[in-house]
N, C-alpha and C positions, 0 to 999 in steps of 0.2 A: 358525359365525358368529363365536365368540370368536376362532378362528384368524385369521378375515379382519380383525377389528378390530385384533388384535395386528399383523398384517401391515401394516396401514394406519398404525399408530402408528409402527412401525418405519421405514416409507417416509418418513413425515413427519419423523422424526428424522434420517434420512439426508439429506433435502433440506436441512434446516437446517445440517447439517455441511457439505454442498457450498456453500451460501450463505456459511459462515464462510470455506472456503478462497478463494472468489471475492474476498471482502473483503480477503484478503491477496495479491491479484494473481495467484492461481493461474487460469490460463485453462482453463475447463471448459465444453464445449459441451453442448447438449441431448443429443446423441447419447452423449457420454461419461457423462452423468448416467444415461442409461438403461442402459449398460453397468455402472456402479457398482450400480445397483439389482439388476440380473441376478446380479452377483457376490455381493452381500449375501444374495440369496434362495438362492443355491447353496450359500454357505459357511455361512450362519446367523449368529446373533450371540452364540452360546454361547462360542466360543473367541475371545477378543479378538485374539491375535496372528495368527491365521489371517485373521481378518476385516481386520486392519490391512494385512497383506501383499498381500491380494487387491485392496483399494480402491487401495493404493498403485500396483499395477500398472496399474490402470484410469484413475487420475486425475493422477498425477504423471509428466510427460513429461521433466523435466530434473533434474540433481541439486539445483538450487536449490529447484525446486518439490518434489522429494523431502524436503528439509530442512523445508520449510515445512509439508508434509503430516504429517510425524512430530510436529512441534511442536503443531499443531493438534489431531491425533487423540488425543495423550495428554491435552490439556486438555479436550477435548470429551466423551471417553468414560470417562475414568478418574476420575470424580468421586466423592468420599467422601460416604457417607450422613451426613445431619445428626444431631446428637445431642440429643435431646429430653428427656435424663433431668434436666437442671438448667440454670440460667442461667449465663453466663460468670462473673458475680460470685460465685455459689455455688462454682464449680469453683476459683476463685482462693482464696476462703477456706478451702475443704477442704485445698487445697494447702499453704497457710500454716499450718493447724493441724497437719498432718502433719509438717511440718518443725520446728515448735515442740514437738511432743509428744516427750517423753522420759521414761523410767522407767515404773514400774508406777502412778505417781499420775495420769498423764494419761488423761483420759476424755473421750469424746465420744458424742453421741447417734447411733446407728446411722442410716443414710440410710433404710432400709426402715421402721424405725420412725417416722421423721418423716413418711414418706409415708402410712403407715397412719393416723397421727393426722389428717393433713389430709383424707384421704378420709372419716374418721369425722365431722369437723367439717362438711364439706360435706353428708354424708347427713343429719345431725341437722338442719341449717338448711333443707334441702330439704323436711323433713316438714311445716313450716309456710309453705313459699314455693313455690307452684306454677310460678312462671317459672323459679326455680332448678332445680326438678325436671325441667322441660322441657329445660333446657339441659344438665343432666348425662346425659340420655338421647340427646343428639345424637352422631353418630360422631365429630366432632372431640374433644369432651371425654372421650369413652370411651377414644379413642387416646391422648389426653395423660394420662389417669389411669393407664392400663395402660402407658405408656411403650412403645407399639407403633411403633417407629421405622420399620420397613418400611412400615406402612401410611401413616404421616404422610409419609414421603419420597414415596411414590407419589402421595398427594393433593397434595403440594406441586409435583411435577412436571406433574400434570394441570391444576393451578391456573396454572402458568407457561405452558402451552401454550395454555389457553383466554383468557388474556390477552395472548397475543403477545409473550412476555417476549424471544423471539429478535430482536425488532425493536429493542431498546433500543440506543441509540447515543450519548446524551449522559448525563453524570453528574447533570445536572439531573432526569432521568426516574427516578432510581432511587426517590425518595420515592413517585412516581406509581404505578410498577409494584408496589412493596411493598404499598401500600394496595390495589390491585386484587387482587393475589393473596390478601391476607387476607380480603378480601370473598368472593372465589371459594371459599376454604376454609371460610366460615361464621364468621369471627370477629366480624361485626357483631352477631350475638345475643349473643356473649360481652361485647362492649363495651357494649352497652346494659344488660345485667344488672349489670355492674360499676358503671355510673354510678349505677344505683338503690341498689345496696348501699352505695356511698360515702355517700349522703345519709342512709341508715339506720343506718350505723355498724355494719354486720352482722359478726358473727365470721367468716363465710364470706368475707370480702372478701379477706384476705391469701392463703389457699390458691388462690383463683381468679385473683388478680392475678398470682401466681407462674406459673400455667399460661399466662396471656396473655403474660406477659414471655418465657417460653421460646419460645412460637410466634413472637412477633414478632422475637426475636432471630435464629431459624434462617431465618425468611423474609427478613429484611434481609440475612443473610449469603449466602443463595442468590441474591438479587438482585445483590449486590456481585460474586460470582463470575461471574454471566452477564454483567454489564456488563463486566468486565475481559476476558472471552472474547470477546464480540460486538463490543465497541466498539474493541478494539485495531486491527484492520484499517482501520475507518472513520476513526479518528482519525489513522492514518498517512496515509491517503488525503487527509483534510482538510489536514494539515500539508504534504504534498507539493503539493497545489493552492495553498495559501497561498505557498509558497516559489516555485512556478512564476510566480506573478502579482507578485512582489516585485521592485523594481528591484535589479538584481544589486550595484550599488554600496551598497545599504542593508543587505545581508545581514551578520549579525553573524558573528564568527569561528567561534562554536560550531556554526554551521549549515553551514559550508564542507564538511565531510566528507559531510554527508547531502545537499547540493545536488550534490556531485560524482557520488554513487551515482545520484541522480535523473537526472542528465545522461546517464550511461551507460545507464540503463534506457531512457530516451527514444531513445537512439541505437540500442540493440538493437531496440527497436520499429519505428524507421525502417528499420533494415537488414533486417529480416524483410519489410517491406512493399515494399522496392525491390529486392530481391535479383535478380540477373541471371537472366534466363530463356533457355533454349536456343532458338536459331533454326535453321530447316532451310536448308541449303545444298546444292549439287549435288556437293560433295565434302567429305570429312572423314570422320566416324565413320558406319559403316552403321547405319541404323535398321531393326533386324530386324523389329520388331513391324509397322511399316507395310508393309515390304517383303513380308512373308509374307501379310499380309491382302490386298495388292493381287494377290498370285498366286493366290488361291483361285478367282477367276473363270476362271484359265487352268490349272485343274487342277494347281496348285502349281508351275508354271513361272514363274520369276521374270524376267518380261519388264521389269518396272519396278523400279528401285531407288530408295530413298529414303535421304537422308543427313541427319545432324544435327551441328551443332557449336556452340560458344558463339561469339557474335559477338565478334570481336576489334577494338577501337578503342582509340585511345590519346589520349583527351582529358586535359587537365591542369587542375588548379585552383590558382590562386595566391591565397594569403590574405595580405593586408598588414594588419597589425594595429597600431594606435597603442597603445603600452603606457605612455604618460605617466600621472601620478597619476590624473587624471580619468577615464581610460578602461580603466585596467589590468584592473579586475574583469571588464569586459565582453569583453576580449580574451582573458583566461584561459578563460572558459567557451566561447567560440566555438572556440579551438584544441582544448579538450577534446572538443567536439562533433565537429569534423572528424576528429581522430585516433581517435575511437571508431567512425568510420564508414569506416575504411579499406577493408573489404571490398567495399563498394558504391560509394564514391566514386571518382573518377578519382584519378590521381596527384596528391598534394597537396604543393605546395612553400609554405613559410611564411617570411614576412618580419616583422620587428618594427622599429619605429622610435619615436623621440621627437625628439631633435636630429639623428640620424643614422640610417640604415637599414642592416640586414645580413640575410642569409639565415639562418634558424634551424633548417632541416629536419634538419641533421645532429643537432641536440640531441635531437629526437624519435626518431631511429634509434638513438642511444646511450644514452638514458635513459628511464625510465618517464615517463609524460605529466605527472605532478604535478611531478617534479624538473625536467623540461625547461621547464615553464612558469615555475618559480622562477628558472631560469638566464636565461631570456629577460628577465624583468622586471629582473633584476640588471644585465644586460649593456647593455639598451637604454632603461632608464627615464630620465626627465629632462624638460627643458623641451621643447615641441613646435616643430618646424620642418618643415612639410609641403613647402616648396619644396625644402629640401636633402635631405630624405628621397626625395622624387620623382626628384631627379637621381641618388641613389644606386640606387634602383630601376631606372632607365633604364640605367645602366652595367652592373647585374648581370643583368637579365632581360628587358629590352625586346625584344631580338632573339629571344628564345624564345617570344614570344607570337604565336599563329596563330589560324586560325578555329576551332580545337577548344579554345580556352582560355578559362575562365571566371575572372574576377578579382574577388575579394571585398575590398573595402576597409572596414575598421572603424575609425570615428573620428569625433570630433565636429567636425572640419574647422576647429577654432579654432587660427589660424596666428600668433597674437601679432602681427598686423599686418605680417607678412612677405610676400615674393613668393610666391604659391600655385603658380607654374610650371603653369599651366593648360595650356599647350602640350603637356606630357609627358602629362596626363591625357587630352587629346584624342587624342593618338597611341595610348595604350593602348586607348581606346575604338574607334578605327578598326581596330586590328590584331586584336582579341579578338572571341570569339563574343558575350560579354556581359561587362558591368561592373556589379556590384551594390555599392552603398554602403549600409552599416548604421550609422546614427547613433544613439547611445544617448540623445541629447537629444530633447525634444519637438519636433515640427515647428514650433510657435509660437516656438521659440528659434533656428530656422535663420536665419542672416542677421543676428541681433543681435549687437552688440559687434564681436569680431574673428573672427566666423564667416565662412568663405568658402563654405559649404554652397551657397547659390543659384548660384554661379559654377560650382562642381564639378558641379552637377546637369545642366549641359549636356553633360558627358562621361560620363554614367551612362546605362545601359539601364533601371536599375531602382533606386530608393532608397526606403528604409523606415525608420521609427523602430523601434528594437530595444533594449530595456533589460531584458526579463525573459526567462526561459526559455520562456514560452508563444510569445512573438513569434519568439524564436530557433528553436524547434522548427518553427513553420509556415514560416519562410523557407528553412530547411534542406530540409523536406519538398518545397517547390516546386523548390528547386534539384536535388533527385534526380530528380524528375519530369521536368525539362528535359534532364537528362543520360541519360535512358533511350535 
């Protein structure tokens, strides 16, 4: 029975660890959870290194997940036992006394003698106080008096499990969980006795208050460690979700690197979702599995052959980005998104414009994405002229557009009251498979002031407001679905 209870406790501990990994974006399925439990049952918990390697093989599927696993495993399983021998203030005072002590004249009261004096004081007071006598016989006070760290740490872990400390997510919950754990350990009886002794000015007040302070300090530290452990992944998720829904033009410079990592992570997710699948054709690579299975009915004679190959098509994607001051931030992340999806997107050709337009595809071939985007903004930033830019695009790429071409236009359509060259946009619309316009402005602003958006809508298959990463991810996801 005891072995079964221990096994259940260990399984619960492992489930909490898997929950911690999931909060750090490690993908773990229910089947993999069962595999991890079988690994732990086979290897046991006695040898920490062997358990770590076994669980890593079952749960981590990529080098990035392996790094996260190692980080979380060390923090989750390698926790130091709490020290209930003294308060933090007492330890600091003792360290100061040791540094100040010099020569044979330095004296101090031995710690063991001080503890013995406190126990005698409590026992003397308990002879005339039945409530204090009952308190001293409780397991909690006996463990504190004996400085039984093993029992106290075990009790603290059981209290944490009983109050669901693994669910702590916000720093405002630390006080709440600390109080719940103290109550679960029996500190309420100690608290009530202390309140009465304070009114009576009992000599047992100070030693009893010392035990209470030691207990509270260690429980607070335990909750603090668990908060830092459990809330790290959740806080990162919360921050990522906040950045996903923030207008890209409002992002502060200090968040730029984090947003770029978020974009690349979103792109990897979409790439996995829309990875190309093999299709069966009448020629190409022989599908031996299907061919052999069909031959079973004919005593193994291969009358019917089956072939497989990857469908080869050559659609192209033309991204035309306004990189003027008001739209540059949006263009940066659209280009970052598109070039992070090169494995699943068709061939991407990129064009940037403000007062004039030029193709910038070679910059992305020659430089890392971040550097290429900086060069694009430097070369083509300035005042906006959609009419002149569309004329440049017609000269560079209009003849390359066909029924397999998707054109993405990113811009606010504010043309400073110039000629919008709507006939060129309509020509792009007629030649292409689809024209998608992404406008970072609110729909309510379309058509106000110098906005030509209502006129350009007649030359678009689809137009949408797009000013944050959530909207951008949704639109790129739809684009990938349409290009299957």
